KOLPAKE-264560 format. One record per atom (N, C-alpha, C): residue in one letter; x, y, z. Coordinates in steps of 0.05 Angstrom, whole numbers, padded with zeros to 5 digits, always signed. Layout:
<atoms>
AXYZ ...
</atoms>
This chain:
<atoms>
M+00017-00024+00000 M+00000+00000+00000 M+00018+00025+00000 Y+00008+00046-00013 Y+00022+00071-00014 Y+00005+00094-00005 S+00018+00116+00004 S+00003+00140+00011 S+00017+00164-00001 I+00002+00185-00005 I+00013+00210-00015 I+00002+00232+00003 F+00020+00249+00013 F+00012+00273+00028 F+00009+00296+00009 V-00015+00307+00008 V-00021+00329-00010 V-00023+00355+00007 A-00004+00372+00004 A-00004+00398+00018 A-00023+00417+00004 C-00041+00429+00019 C-00060+00447+00006 C-00073+00465+00027 G-00084+00487+00018 G-00099+00505+00036 G-00128+00496+00036 A-00143+00508+00054 A-00172+00501+00057 A-00187+00507+00031 Q-00179+00527+00016 Q-00195+00536-00007 Q-00194+00515-00029 E-00172+00500-00032 E-00169+00481-00053 E-00172+00452-00044 E-00177+00448-00018 E-00178+00421-00007 E-00201+00404-00019 D-00225+00416-00021 D-00247+00401-00031 D-00241+00391-00059 F-00230+00408-00076 F-00224+00400-00104 F-00204+00377-00105 L-00183+00379-00088 L-00162+00358-00089 L-00172+00332-00077 I-00189+00334-00057 I-00200+00309-00045 I-00217+00295-00066 A-00233+00311-00081 A-00249+00299-00103 A-00232+00285-00123 R-00209+00297-00130 R-00190+00285-00149 R-00179+00258-00138 A-00174+00258-00112 A-00164+00233-00100 A-00184+00211-00102 W-00210+00217-00097 W-00231+00196-00100 W-00233+00187-00129 E-00231+00206-00148 E-00232+00199-00176 E-00209+00180-00184 A-00186+00184-00171 A-00163+00168-00177 A-00164+00140-00164 G-00185+00136-00147 G-00188+00109-00135 G-00176+00106-00108 T-00174+00128-00092 T-00162+00126-00066 T-00178+00106-00049 L-00163+00092-00031 L-00176+00074-00012 L-00187+00088+00012 G-00177+00112+00018 G-00186+00127+00041 G-00169+00151+00045 L-00177+00169+00063 L-00164+00194+00067 L-00162+00199+00097 T-00141+00214+00105 T-00139+00224+00132 T-00130+00253+00132 D-00140+00268+00151 D-00131+00296+00153 D-00104+00297+00167 E-00087+00315+00158 E-00062+00321+00171 E-00057+00351+00170 P-00041+00361+00188 P-00035+00390+00188 P-00024+00399+00160 G-00037+00419+00149 G-00027+00430+00123 G-00037+00415+00099 G-00055+00396+00102 G-00066+00381+00079 G-00079+00355+00087 F-00077+00335+00070 F-00089+00309+00075 F-00072+00287+00063 R-00076+00263+00072 R-00061+00240+00062 R-00081+00221+00049 A-00075+00212+00024 A-00092+00193+00010 A-00077+00167+00007 F-00092+00145+00009 F-00080+00118+00008 F-00089+00103-00017 F-00070+00089-00029 F-00074+00075-00054 F-00061+00047-00054 D-00073+00028-00068 D-00060+00002-00072 D-00037+00004-00090 D-00039+00022-00110 D-00019+00023-00132 D-00009+00052-00134 A+00017+00056-00131 A+00028+00083-00133 A+00023+00096-00160 A+00020+00079-00181 A+00016+00090-00208 A-00011+00104-00211 A-00030+00097-00194 A-00056+00110-00195 A-00055+00140-00189 M-00034+00148-00175 M-00032+00176-00167 M-00019+00193-00189 E-00005+00181-00207 E+00011+00196-00227 E-00007+00214-00244 G+00001+00239-00246 G-00014+00258-00262 G-00040+00268-00249 I-00047+00257-00226 I-00071+00266-00212 I-00065+00283-00188 L-00047+00273-00171 L-00040+00287-00146 L-00010+00292-00145 S-00002+00314-00133 S+00026+00319-00128 S+00032+00320-00099 G+00053+00306-00091 G+00060+00306-00062 G+00081+00285-00057 V+00086+00281-00031 V+00107+00262-00023 V+00094+00234-00019 V+00105+00215-00034 V+00094+00188-00033 V+00111+00171-00015 R+00098+00153+00000 R+00113+00134+00017 R+00099+00107+00017 H+00115+00087+00022 H+00104+00060+00024 H+00092+00056+00052 E+00069+00044+00054 E+00055+00041+00080 E+00053+00012+00088 P+00055+00007+00114 P+00049-00020+00124 P+00019-00025+00122 D+00010-00050+00129 D-00018-00055+00129 D-00032-00035+00146 Y-00055-00025+00136 Y-00068-00002+00149 Y-00098-00004+00146 D-00112+00001+00166 D-00141+00000+00165 D-00151+00027+00155 W-00149+00031+00129 W-00156+00056+00117 W-00186+00063+00120 A-00203+00042+00120 A-00232+00047+00123 A-00238+00060+00150 Q-00226+00049+00171 Q-00230+00061+00197 Q-00219+00089+00199 A-00195+00093+00187 A-00183+00120+00187 A-00201+00140+00173 T-00212+00132+00151 T-00230+00150+00136 T-00255+00157+00153 R-00266+00136+00166 R-00290+00141+00183 R-00284+00161+00205 E-00260+00158+00217 E-00253+00176+00239 E-00248+00205+00229 S-00240+00208+00204 S-00235+00234+00193 S-00260+00250+00187 F-00283+00236+00185 F-00308+00250+00178 F-00329+00243+00199 P-00327+00253+00223 P-00347+00247+00244 P-00373+00261+00238 P-00395+00252+00249 P-00421+00265+00245 P-00420+00293+00258 L-00435+00312+00246 L-00434+00339+00256 L-00463+00350+00259 E-00468+00364+00280 E-00492+00380+00282 E-00487+00408+00272 I-00501+00416+00251 I-00496+00442+00238 I-00521+00459+00242 G-00516+00484+00252 G-00539+00501+00257 G-00558+00490+00277 R-00583+00497+00273 R-00604+00487+00292 R-00617+00461+00283 R-00614+00454+00257 R-00631+00433+00246 R-00617+00410+00233 F-00593+00414+00223 F-00580+00393+00207 F-00562+00374+00223 F-00563+00349+00215 F-00545+00329+00226 F-00530+00316+00202 L-00505+00324+00198 L-00490+00316+00175 L-00475+00290+00181 V-00479+00271+00163 V-00465+00245+00167 V-00456+00234+00140 P-00433+00219+00140 P-00425+00204+00116 P-00443+00180+00114 P-00444+00167+00091 P-00463+00145+00087 P-00458+00121+00104 W-00434+00118+00114 W-00428+00094+00131 W-00436+00098+00160 N-00443+00122+00168 N-00450+00128+00196 N-00478+00118+00203 E-00480+00104+00225 E-00506+00093+00233 E-00516+00106+00259 D-00504+00128+00268 D-00514+00141+00292 D-00543+00150+00288 A-00558+00149+00309 A-00586+00158+00308 A-00586+00189+00304 T-00605+00198+00288 T-00608+00227+00284 T-00620+00239+00309 P-00607+00260+00320 P-00618+00273+00344 P-00646+00284+00339 A-00662+00284+00360 A-00689+00294+00357 A-00689+00322+00347 G-00707+00327+00328 G-00711+00354+00318 G-00692+00362+00295 R-00674+00344+00288 R-00654+00350+00267 R-00660+00334+00241 L-00651+00345+00219 L-00654+00333+00193 L-00629+00319+00185 R-00631+00294+00177 R-00608+00278+00170 R-00598+00284+00142 L-00574+00295+00140 L-00563+00303+00114 L-00539+00285+00108 V-00543+00266+00089 V-00522+00246+00083 V-00506+00255+00059 V-00479+00257+00063 V-00461+00265+00042 V-00437+00247+00042 N-00429+00238+00018 N-00405+00223+00015 N-00382+00242+00012 P-00365+00246+00033 P-00345+00267+00032 P-00324+00263+00010 G-00320+00284-00005 G-00299+00283-00025 G-00307+00272-00052 M-00331+00262-00056 M-00339+00252-00082 M-00342+00275-00102 A-00347+00299-00093 A-00348+00323-00111 A-00344+00347-00092 C-00337+00370-00104 C-00334+00394-00087 C-00360+00400-00074 G-00359+00408-00048 G-00382+00415-00033 G-00387+00396-00010 T-00366+00388+00004 T-00370+00372+00028 T-00379+00389+00051 G-00396+00378+00067 G-00407+00393+00089 G-00388+00397+00112 W-00364+00386+00109 W-00344+00390+00131 W-00327+00415+00126 H-00334+00431+00105 H-00320+00456+00100 H-00336+00479+00112 P-00323+00499+00125 P-00337+00521+00137 P-00356+00535+00119 C-00349+00539+00093 C-00367+00553+00075 C-00393+00539+00071 T-00392+00512+00068 T-00416+00497+00065 T-00433+00498+00090 Q-00421+00497+00113 Q-00435+00498+00138 Q-00449+00525+00141 M-00436+00546+00134 M-00449+00573+00136 M-00473+00575+00117 C-00470+00564+00093 C-00493+00564+00074 C-00516+00549+00086 L-00511+00527+00098 L-00533+00511+00111 L-00546+00527+00133 E-00530+00541+00149 E-00541+00556+00171 E-00558+00579+00161 A-00549+00592+00139 A-00564+00614+00127 A-00590+00603+00115 M-00589+00580+00102 M-00613+00569+00090 M-00634+00562+00111 E-00625+00553+00134 E-00644+00548+00156 E-00661+00573+00162 Q-00648+00596+00161 Q-00661+00620+00169 Q-00678+00633+00147 Y-00668+00631+00122 Y-00680+00647+00101 Y-00697+00632+00081 L-00694+00605+00080 L-00710+00590+00062 L-00738+00585+00074 R-00759+00593+00059 R-00786+00589+00068 R-00798+00565+00054 P-00815+00550+00068 P-00828+00527+00055 P-00842+00536+00030 G-00838+00520+00008 G-00850+00526-00017 G-00833+00543-00036 D-00810+00553-00026 D-00793+00570-00043 D-00782+00554-00066 R-00777+00569-00088 R-00763+00558-00111 R-00734+00565-00108 V-00717+00545-00107 V-00689+00548-00100 V-00671+00541-00123 L-00650+00557-00128 L-00630+00551-00148 L-00603+00549-00134 D-00589+00526-00139 D-00563+00521-00128 D-00543+00523-00151 V-00527+00544-00151 V-00508+00549-00173 V-00481+00539-00165 G-00470+00520-00181 G-00445+00507-00174 G-00450+00485-00154 S-00469+00467-00161 S-00480+00448-00141 S-00461+00428-00131 G-00440+00420-00147 G-00420+00401-00137 G-00432+00376-00127 S-00428+00369-00102 S-00439+00344-00091 S-00469+00345-00088 G-00481+00368-00091 G-00510+00370-00088 G-00520+00374-00060 I-00502+00378-00041 I-00509+00379-00013 I-00529+00401-00007 L-00526+00425-00019 L-00544+00447-00014 L-00571+00443-00026 S-00572+00429-00049 S-00597+00423-00062 S-00613+00403-00044 V-00599+00383-00034 V-00612+00364-00016 V-00622+00378+00009 A-00606+00395+00020 A-00614+00410+00044 A-00639+00427+00039 A-00640+00439+00015 A-00664+00456+00009 A-00689+00439+00009 R-00687+00415-00002 R-00711+00397-00003 R-00719+00389+00026 L-00699+00383+00042 L-00705+00376+00070 L-00718+00399+00085 L-00712+00424+00077 L-00723+00447+00091 L-00751+00455+00079 G-00760+00440+00059 G-00787+00444+00049 G-00790+00461+00025 A-00768+00464+00009 A-00770+00479-00015 A-00790+00467-00034 G-00804+00484-00049 G-00824+00474-00067 G-00812+00463-00092 A-00790+00474-00101 A-00776+00465-00125 A-00747+00472-00122 V-00729+00454-00130 V-00700+00458-00128 V-00687+00451-00155 A-00671+00469-00165 A-00655+00464-00189 A-00626+00469-00182 G-00608+00452-00191 G-00580+00455-00187 G-00565+00455-00214 C-00544+00471-00216 C-00529+00471-00241 C-00499+00472-00234 D-00483+00461-00252 D-00454+00461-00249 D-00442+00459-00276 I-00419+00472-00280 I-00406+00470-00306 I-00390+00444-00309 D-00387+00429-00287 D-00374+00403-00288 D-00394+00381-00292 A-00394+00369-00315 A-00414+00348-00321 A-00410+00323-00304 D-00386+00319-00294 D-00380+00295-00279 D-00394+00294-00252 V-00403+00317-00241 V-00416+00316-00216 V-00446+00310-00219 R-00456+00308-00243 R-00484+00301-00250 R-00504+00319-00236 P-00503+00345-00241 P-00523+00362-00230 P-00549+00359-00247 P-00571+00371-00237 P-00596+00370-00254 P-00591+00380-00282 F-00575+00401-00285 F-00567+00409-00312 F-00539+00421-00312 V-00525+00417-00335 V-00498+00426-00338 V-00499+00455-00349 G-00488+00474-00335 G-00489+00501-00344 G-00488+00520-00320 S-00497+00544-00324 S-00497+00563-00302 S-00522+00580-00301 A-00522+00602-00286 A-00546+00617-00281 A-00556+00630-00306 D-00540+00634-00327 D-00549+00647-00351 D-00569+00630-00367 A-00572+00605-00359 A-00592+00588-00372 A-00619+00587-00358 V-00621+00603-00337 V-00645+00602-00319 V-00663+00626-00325 Q-00689+00621-00324 Q-00709+00641-00330 Q-00708+00665-00310 T-00713+00689-00320 T-00712+00713-00304 T-00733+00712-00282 A-00725+00721-00258 A-00742+00723-00234 A-00757+00697-00228 S-00743+00674-00232 S-00755+00648-00227 S-00749+00636-00200 A-00730+00647-00185 A-00721+00636-00160 A-00728+00654-00137 D-00737+00642-00115 D-00741+00657-00090 D-00715+00659-00074 L-00698+00639-00077 L-00673+00638-00063 L-00652+00626-00081 L-00629+00638-00082 L-00606+00628-00097 L-00583+00624-00077 V-00571+00600-00077 V-00548+00594-00060 V-00525+00586-00078 S-00502+00597-00073 S-00478+00591-00090 S-00454+00592-00072 N-00441+00568-00070 N-00417+00565-00055 N-00394+00559-00074 I-00383+00580-00086 I-00364+00576-00108 I-00338+00592-00102 S-00335+00616-00111 S-00311+00632-00106 S-00317+00661-00111 A-00300+00679-00101 A-00304+00707-00105 A-00303+00714-00135 A-00285+00703-00150 A-00283+00709-00179 A-00309+00701-00193 A-00320+00678-00186 A-00345+00669-00199 A-00368+00687-00191 V-00369+00696-00166 V-00390+00714-00157 V-00389+00740-00173 D-00365+00750-00176 D-00361+00775-00192 D-00372+00771-00220 E-00365+00749-00232 E-00372+00744-00260 E-00402+00740-00263 L-00414+00727-00244 L-00442+00719-00246 L-00462+00737-00232 A-00452+00759-00220 A-00469+00776-00203 A-00494+00786-00217 G-00490+00795-00242 G-00513+00805-00257 G-00533+00783-00262 E-00524+00759-00268 E-00543+00736-00273 E-00557+00728-00247 F-00542+00729-00225 F-00555+00723-00199 F-00579+00741-00194 H-00575+00767-00197 H-00596+00786-00192 H-00619+00784-00213 R-00612+00775-00237 R-00633+00772-00257 R-00651+00748-00251 V-00640+00726-00242 V-00656+00702-00239 V-00671+00701-00212 V-00662+00717-00193 V-00676+00718-00167 V-00696+00741-00166 K-00719+00735-00155 K-00739+00756-00152 K-00728+00779-00135 P-00737+00804-00141 P-00727+00826-00124 P-00733+00823-00094 S-00754+00808-00088 S-00761+00802-00060 S-00746+00778-00050 G-00730+00765-00067 G-00717+00740-00059 G-00691+00745-00045 T-00676+00723-00042 T-00652+00723-00025 T-00629+00709-00039 L-00605+00721-00036 L-00580+00709-00045 L-00564+00699-00021 I-00554+00675-00022 I-00535+00664-00002 I-00510+00657-00017 L-00488+00671-00012 L-00464+00669-00027 L-00440+00663-00009 S-00424+00643-00016 S-00400+00637+00000 S-00379+00624-00019 G-00357+00616-00006 G-00335+00605-00021 G-00311+00624-00023 F-00312+00645-00007 F-00291+00665-00008 F-00282+00673+00020 T-00259+00685+00021 T-00248+00694+00046 T-00254+00723+00053 E-00247+00731+00076 E-00253+00758+00085 E-00241+00779+00067 S-00218+00774+00055 S-00205+00794+00038 S-00217+00795+00010 E-00235+00776+00004 E-00247+00775-00023 E-00277+00783-00023 V-00288+00792-00001 V-00317+00796+00002 V-00327+00816-00018 P-00347+00809-00034 P-00360+00829-00052 P-00373+00850-00035 E-00370+00876-00044 E-00380+00898-00027 E-00407+00909-00036 E-00412+00910-00062 E-00436+00924-00072 E-00460+00905-00073 L-00468+00897-00049 L-00492+00880-00046 L-00509+00893-00024 R-00535+00889-00026 R-00553+00897-00004 R-00552+00875+00017 T-00532+00875+00033 T-00527+00853+00052 T-00547+00853+00075 L-00559+00830+00080 L-00577+00827+00102 L-00562+00816+00126 E-00543+00798+00121 E-00528+00786+00143 E-00502+00776+00133 R-00482+00775+00151 R-00456+00765+00144 R-00448+00744+00165 L-00442+00720+00156 L-00432+00699+00174 L-00403+00695+00169 Q-00388+00687+00190 Q-00359+00683+00186 Q-00350+00661+00204 K-00333+00643+00193 K-00319+00622+00208 K-00290+00624+00200 G-00273+00633+00219 G-00245+00637+00213 G-00242+00658+00191 E-00228+00651+00170 E-00224+00670+00148 E-00247+00669+00127 W-00264+00649+00130 W-00285+00644+00110 W-00310+00660+00116 V-00323+00670+00095 V-00346+00688+00098 V-00370+00678+00081 C-00394+00681+00091 C-00419+00676+00076 C-00436+00702+00078 L-00445+00711+00055 L-00462+00735+00054 L-00491+00727+00047 V-00509+00739+00061 V-00537+00737+00055 V-00546+00765+00045 A-00557+00766+00021 A-00564+00792+00009 A-00592+00790-00004 T-00604+00814-00008 T-00630+00815-00020 T-00627+00811-00050 G-00648+00800-00063 G-00647+00796-00092 G-00648+00821-00108 A-00657+00843-00096 A-00658+00869-00110 A-00630+00879-00117 K-00626+00886-00142 K-00600+00896-00150 K-00595+00924-00139 P-00573+00928-00125 P-00568+00953-00112 P-00562+00976-00131 S-00550+00970-00154 S-00543+00991-00174 S-00537+00977-00200 D-00532+00993-00220 D-00524+00982-00246 D-00495+00975-00248 S-00480+00981-00226 S-00451+00975-00226 S-00447+00946-00220 P-00426+00933-00232 P-00420+00906-00225 P-00410+00904-00196 I-00413+00881-00184 I-00403+00876-00158 I-00372+00879-00159 A-00362+00894-00140 A-00333+00898-00139 A-00322+00887-00113 R-00299+00875-00114 R-00287+00866-00089 R-00270+00888-00077 R-00267+00886-00051 R-00250+00905-00037 R-00221+00901-00046 S-00208+00922-00052 S-00179+00920-00059 S-00163+00923-00034 R-00143+00906-00031 R-00126+00906-00007 R-00098+00911-00015 
</atoms>
């Protein structure tokens, strides 16, 4: 058995973990500064992951992976678990099952957790929800659990199998009551006009995937959530001006 230590920051970890699963990793463990992925064959890592490879003795990778993704209570209502977890769902919570690392958007990242917390507060039963950059689909699943009337998810990556491949520019004007997007500051800048077009003026935007130094400024912000350096903004669907969203320059 072989392992590779992949050094990465929190912003790129989801993407690299997804690549490890695609390459056929046997399991993953968190380590300071990154993560370690285990493989039967060292050749499986070539061209997929960069890092320090070492030969491993016999190792219970399945148990190590389970320990790396413990169940989590998120916000007031969600109970996040990997598919192998059999713990009983606490009373009053919604069981949200996600296979960590199969696509970007694992619930163990602070940005995803803040989006879930914001959805608890701002999603109303019956709302039409659009999840832009759906990745693993965790936010779409959460919207359904919260009672959304209709949920659509889109992603430019066909491999994650979203309801449709594409972005907000393919969505009907003023068709969403709530839009949630956990992507990046650059993508928010690029898609800001489309976000305001597809969401009703009375609707809500929940945007994350960026750090404090990248926060979009020209939004009618209702609330700001923060975990460490990561930020989630809740904004009104009404467009504040004809100017594009601009990031704070530092």
